[in-house]
C-alpha positions as CSV (number, residue, x, y, z in Angstrom):
1,M,24.2,-6.6,-84.1
2,Q,24.7,-8.7,-81.1
3,T,28.0,-8.6,-79.1
4,D,29.5,-11.3,-77.0
5,A,28.3,-10.5,-73.5
6,R,30.4,-13.1,-71.7
7,P,32.9,-11.5,-69.3
8,R,36.6,-11.8,-70.2
9,F,39.3,-12.3,-67.5
10,R,43.0,-11.7,-67.8
11,A,46.1,-11.3,-65.8
12,L,47.4,-7.7,-65.2
13,D,51.0,-6.9,-66.1
14,V,53.4,-5.3,-63.6
15,N,52.8,-1.7,-64.8
16,E,49.0,-2.1,-64.5
17,M,49.4,-3.5,-61.0
18,R,51.6,-0.6,-60.0
19,A,49.1,1.9,-61.4
20,I,46.2,0.4,-59.4
21,L,48.3,0.4,-56.2
22,A,49.3,4.1,-56.9
23,R,45.8,5.4,-57.6
24,N,44.1,3.8,-54.6
25,H,44.6,4.5,-50.9
26,V,42.5,1.9,-49.0
27,G,43.4,-1.7,-49.0
28,R,43.3,-4.8,-46.8
29,I,46.1,-6.5,-44.9
30,A,45.6,-10.3,-44.3
31,Y,47.7,-12.1,-41.8
32,S,47.5,-15.4,-39.9
33,F,48.2,-16.6,-36.5
34,H,47.3,-20.0,-34.9
35,D,45.2,-21.2,-37.8
36,R,43.1,-17.9,-37.8
37,V,43.3,-15.5,-40.7
38,N,42.5,-11.8,-40.0
39,I,41.9,-9.2,-42.6
40,V,41.9,-5.5,-41.7
41,P,41.3,-2.4,-43.9
42,V,44.1,0.2,-43.9
43,R,44.8,3.5,-45.6
44,Y,48.0,3.3,-47.5
45,L,50.3,4.8,-50.2
46,Y,52.4,3.0,-52.7
47,S,55.9,4.1,-53.5
48,A,58.8,2.3,-55.3
49,G,57.8,-1.3,-54.5
50,W,56.6,-0.6,-51.0
51,I,53.2,-0.2,-49.3
52,Y,53.3,2.5,-46.6
53,G,50.7,3.3,-44.0
54,R,49.8,3.9,-40.4
55,T,47.8,2.0,-37.9
56,S,47.0,1.7,-34.2
57,P,49.1,-0.4,-31.7
58,G,47.4,-3.6,-30.8
59,E,46.9,-7.3,-31.6
60,K,47.8,-6.9,-35.3
61,I,51.2,-5.2,-34.5
62,E,51.9,-7.8,-31.8
63,V,51.3,-10.7,-34.2
64,L,53.1,-9.2,-37.1
65,A,56.2,-8.5,-34.9
66,H,56.7,-12.3,-34.9
67,H,55.0,-13.4,-38.2
68,K,55.8,-10.7,-40.8
69,W,54.5,-12.4,-43.9
70,V,51.2,-10.7,-45.1
71,A,49.0,-10.5,-48.1
72,F,47.7,-7.0,-49.1
73,E,44.8,-6.5,-51.5
74,V,43.4,-3.6,-53.4
75,D,40.3,-3.7,-55.7
76,E,38.6,-1.4,-58.2
77,V,35.0,-2.4,-58.9
78,D,32.9,-0.8,-61.6
79,G,30.4,-3.7,-61.9
80,P,29.9,-7.4,-61.4
81,Y,32.2,-8.3,-64.4
82,D,34.1,-5.0,-64.5
83,W,36.8,-5.0,-61.9
84,R,40.5,-5.1,-61.2
85,S,42.2,-6.7,-58.2
86,V,45.9,-6.7,-57.1
87,V,47.2,-8.9,-54.3
88,V,50.8,-8.5,-53.1
89,Y,52.7,-10.6,-50.7
90,G,55.6,-9.6,-48.5
91,G,57.1,-8.7,-45.2
92,F,55.4,-6.2,-42.8
93,Y,57.8,-3.8,-41.0
94,V,57.0,-1.4,-38.3
95,L,59.0,1.9,-38.7
96,E,60.6,3.8,-35.8
97,P,61.4,7.5,-35.9
98,D,65.1,6.7,-36.2
99,D,64.6,4.4,-39.2
100,D,66.0,5.6,-42.5
101,A,62.5,5.0,-44.1
102,W,60.6,7.1,-41.5
103,P,60.9,10.5,-43.2
104,H,59.8,9.1,-46.5
105,A,56.9,7.3,-44.9
106,L,55.8,10.4,-43.1
107,E,56.1,12.5,-46.2
108,L,53.9,10.1,-48.1
109,I,51.3,10.0,-45.4
110,H,51.2,13.7,-45.2
111,T,50.2,13.9,-48.9
112,V,46.8,12.4,-48.0
113,A,46.6,13.4,-44.3
114,P,48.7,16.5,-43.7
115,E,47.7,16.6,-40.0
116,A,49.0,13.0,-39.3
117,L,51.0,12.7,-36.1
118,A,50.5,16.4,-35.4
119,E,48.6,18.1,-32.6
120,D,45.4,18.3,-34.8
121,D,45.5,14.7,-36.0
122,P,41.9,13.5,-36.4
123,A,43.1,9.9,-35.6
124,P,45.7,10.4,-32.9
125,F,45.5,6.7,-31.9
126,R,47.1,5.7,-35.2
127,T,50.7,6.1,-34.1
128,V,52.4,3.2,-35.8
129,L,54.0,3.8,-39.3
130,F,54.6,0.7,-41.3
131,R,55.7,-0.5,-44.7
132,I,55.2,-3.8,-46.6
133,A,57.9,-5.0,-49.0
134,I,56.2,-6.2,-52.2
135,Q,58.0,-9.5,-52.8
136,E,55.4,-11.1,-55.0
137,S,52.3,-9.8,-56.7
138,T,49.4,-10.9,-58.8
139,G,46.6,-9.0,-60.6
140,R,43.4,-9.9,-62.4
141,E,40.9,-8.0,-64.4
142,A,37.4,-8.8,-65.5
143,T,35.6,-6.9,-68.3
144,S,32.1,-7.3,-69.5
145,G,32.2,-5.3,-72.7
146,A,29.6,-3.0,-71.2
147,R,32.2,-0.3,-70.6
């Protein structure tokens, strides 16, 4: 018995996209400035329509202070034709300790890095907490039938 080995592609629904965002913790932020696109990997957490994370001060933060629109991507890859990808678009916001969202962001970050922003922080240079508002999202999946 021969099966159809051609890959199948489909759009993911909102709940599938949320599940992918929730179960992963490394994604990529893409932003542009003066006709140049930069893509940087970041560790993140998803919560209630927002992407939260922490990063280092520098060029990315300086650019995003004036050009907040970003794309954020997360992928799950099991094989050449067995993958899922979610891309979200939205505004990038740096959080300050007096922001209402700061305690929630820090609580989320502590679930994967309990020592974050503490004396024994293994990445003490990552002092900037941020969040991305998910204003649009798309998701795609490929399946080969081999799974």
